[in-house]
N, C-alpha and C positions, 0 to 999 in steps of 0.2 A: 521363481514362482511361475506357475503356469501361466502361459498368456502374457508375460511381460514383453514390452517393446523396446527394442534396441535403439540407441541414439546414433544418428548418422553425423559425420564431421561437419556437414553443412549446417546442421542444426546447433552443433557446439560453437561453431563461429558465429552464427546468428545471435546466440545468447550472450556470448562475450562481447559482441558490438553493442547489443542492447544494454547490457550493464554498463558499459563505458559511456555511452551517449546519456544514460539516465544519470549516471554519477556525474558528468560534467554539468548537465543542466541542473541538477540537485544543488551542486556547489555554487553555481552562478546565480541562481534564482531562488535558492531556499525553497524549492518544491520537491515533493516526493515523486518517486517514479513508478509507483504502483499502477498508475492509469496506462503505462506503456508496458511494463514488465508482465503484467497479467495478460493482456491480449496477445503478445509475442509468445509467451509460454503456451497459451491455448492453441495458436496457430500451428507451433512446432509440434505439439504433441497429436493434433489431429492429423497433421500431414504425416505423422509417423504411424497413423492408423489406430490411435487410441480413441476410443468411444468420446463423443461430446459430454456425456455425463461424468466420465472419469477425468477428461482433460481440464474441464474448468475447475473441479475441486483440487486437482493437483496444483494447478496454477495458483489458485487461492492459498492453499495450504503452504506451498513453497514460497510464494511472495511474502507471507507473514514471518517465515524464517529469515528472509532476506532482510527484512526490516529491522530485526532485531540487532546486528551489528552497527547498522546506520544509526538507529536510535541511541545505542550506548554511546558511539563516537560524538553525536550530537549533544546528548546531555552532558558530556564531559566538557565539550567546548563551550556550551552555554553556561554550564556551571562556573566555569573560570570568569565569566564576565558578570556573574551574579544574576543572571536572567532565570535561574531555576527555582522555583519556590517548592521545596522538598516536601513540606507538610501537604500541601494541596496536591502535589503531584503524586503522592505515595497513596493518598486517600483516593484520588481518582483512578490510579493505577490498580489498587487492589479491587475495587468494585468493577473497573473496566475489565480486568482479567477475568472475573466471574461472568461479566456480560459477554465477554469474547468467546470463552468456552461454550457458553449457551448458544451463542450466535453461530459458531463453527459447527455445532452438533446439529442445529436446525438445517443449515446449509448442506451438511452432508447427506440429509434425507430428503432434499428437494431435487426435483427433475434438473439436470444440468442445462437444458434449454432455458428454463425459468431463470437460474442464476446468471446465465449469460445475459439475458435481456436486463435483469435488475442492475448487473454490473454496468451495462452499456449506458442506461439511463443515468447512473451515477457520475459516470464519465463525462457525459454531456452536461450535467449540471455543474460539475466541476470546473469545466471549461468555461461555461458562461460566468460563473463566479470570478475567475481569473481574468476575464475579458472585461467585466463591469466592476470589479473591486476596487475602492478607493480606501486610502489609509483612514484607520478609524482612531481618533483621539479618545483617550480614556484616562481621566483624572482621578478616578476613585481607586481605592485600595481594595484587593480580593478580601473577601471576609475570611475570618478564622473559623467559622461555624462548619461543623462537619457535615451536616445533613444536605445542603446544597451539593456539594461534591459527590455524596453518595447517590443522590437523585440523578444527577446528570452523568455519572461515571458509568453505571450499569448499562443504559440504553446505548451510549457512545460506544462502549466496548462491545456491545451485541452488534451493532451496525458493522463495526470493524471486522467481527467474525464472520458475519454473513457474507460480505462482499470481498473478503480477504485482503484489506489494506490496512496500513498503519493507522490512518484516520486522520492526519494533520489537516487536510481540507475540510473534515468536519468538526475536528476538536477547536481548532484555532478560533473560528467565527464564534462558536458557543462561548468559549472562554472569555473572549473580549466583550460580547454584546450582554451575556447573562451572568457573568461571573466576576466582572469589573477588573479583568487583567488588562494590563498595557499590552500593546502588541508584542513588544520584545519579550516580555516575562510569558505571555501565552506561547509564543514559538518555542521558548526554552524549556517551559513546564510541560508542553505537550510531547517533546521528545523523551522525557522521563516517563510520561504516561504510556508512550507507545511500546516502551521495554515490556511493560506489563501486558499489554493487549496482544503484542506480537507473540510472547511466550504462551500465554493462554490460548490463543487461537491456533498457533502452529502444533501445540501438544494435542489439542482437541482434534485437528485434522489428521494427525498420526494415528491416533487411537481409532477414530471412527473409520479410517481407510484400511485397517488391518483386514487381510483376508480377501480384499477386493480383487476380482480377476481383471487383467487387462492392464495392470499398471506398468509404467515404464520401468526399465532397469534402475537399479539403486534407489528404489522408493521404499520409504517407511511410511506405510499407509498412504495419506494423500499428500506427502512431502516427499519431493524428490531430492535427494542429497547432491546429485551431479548438477542439477539446474541452480541449486543454491550455491555450490561453489563458484560455478561459472559467473553468475550475476553478482553475487556478494564479492568475488575476487576481482571483478573489473570495475565495479560501480563504487566501492569504498575509496580506493586510491584515486579514481577519476573525480570524486567529489572533492577531494583535497585539491587537485589540479584546478578544478572549477572554481573554488573559492579563491585561489591565487590569480585567476584570470578575470575575476568578477569585475575589476575596474579597468581592464584593458580591452575587452571586447564589448561592444553595444549590447546590453542585456535586453533592451527594449525589443530589438528585433528577434533575438532568440526566444524571448516570451511570446512573441507572435507566432513563430514557428511552432513552439511547444503547445500553444492553444490549438492551432491548425491540426496538429497530430491528434491531440486529445478529441477534437470533434471527429475526426475521421475514424479513430478507434472506437469512440462510443457508437456512432452511427453503424460501423462495420459489426459491432458486437451485438447491437439490437436487431440485425437482420434486415434493416431498412434497405440496404442496397440489393439484397437477394429479393426482397419484395418487389422492388421496382425493375428487377431484371438488369440491373446496372453492373457491369464486370469490374467493379471496384473493390 
């Protein structure tokens, strides 16, 4: 395609390392790596000369595709432990898929600079939540009624599509506080829901990006297949390693590092450092 940007070996290594770090942290802490993978992809792409508008959308679309194998693996593992409520997860998933398609379509038509700031704000809020979150005890059972899941599934999916994330940091608190899930079942069922939102969002970014000038090589619309392979290929196996190391390395210190990195990424993406003329 005319105007495509080629990937440098340094950027390939950066993406492989990012996937490995994110996978390790995910396996040890049970957190997603969207808040790191999106900014790194954005910076890699803009360093290659890709415009801000195209770079942020490719980062979002590709990230949603990376979420898919992780969500499938997570749903399989949690299902073996009986933590996935499939009826609720499928209802949330179908409505979330519709919302994710719409959210990704909206994002594809917004200026890249606006999306970058929105994402940065969400990252900062996610870091604050990780910093202040305390275990929530839930003794009630999730309802079997369809309507509450439809009402919540659509906007949750739309939010995931707009900011290009799987959505665990958004989904789990909602499921626990408003839908009566225990924490374990919320985590397990959210992985099933993310299968749907990632598929809907990724396909929408692909379709909406077709014909865009200035895409990097190996792109299908706003989804870059090379970045997907590099990130998923290193993050999925390292998540397994992280799970094995979960009880051998102090998770508290790792969590603090992860939160600090999230704050940095969020502040960087919002442009605060640039506004203050700080070389960070």
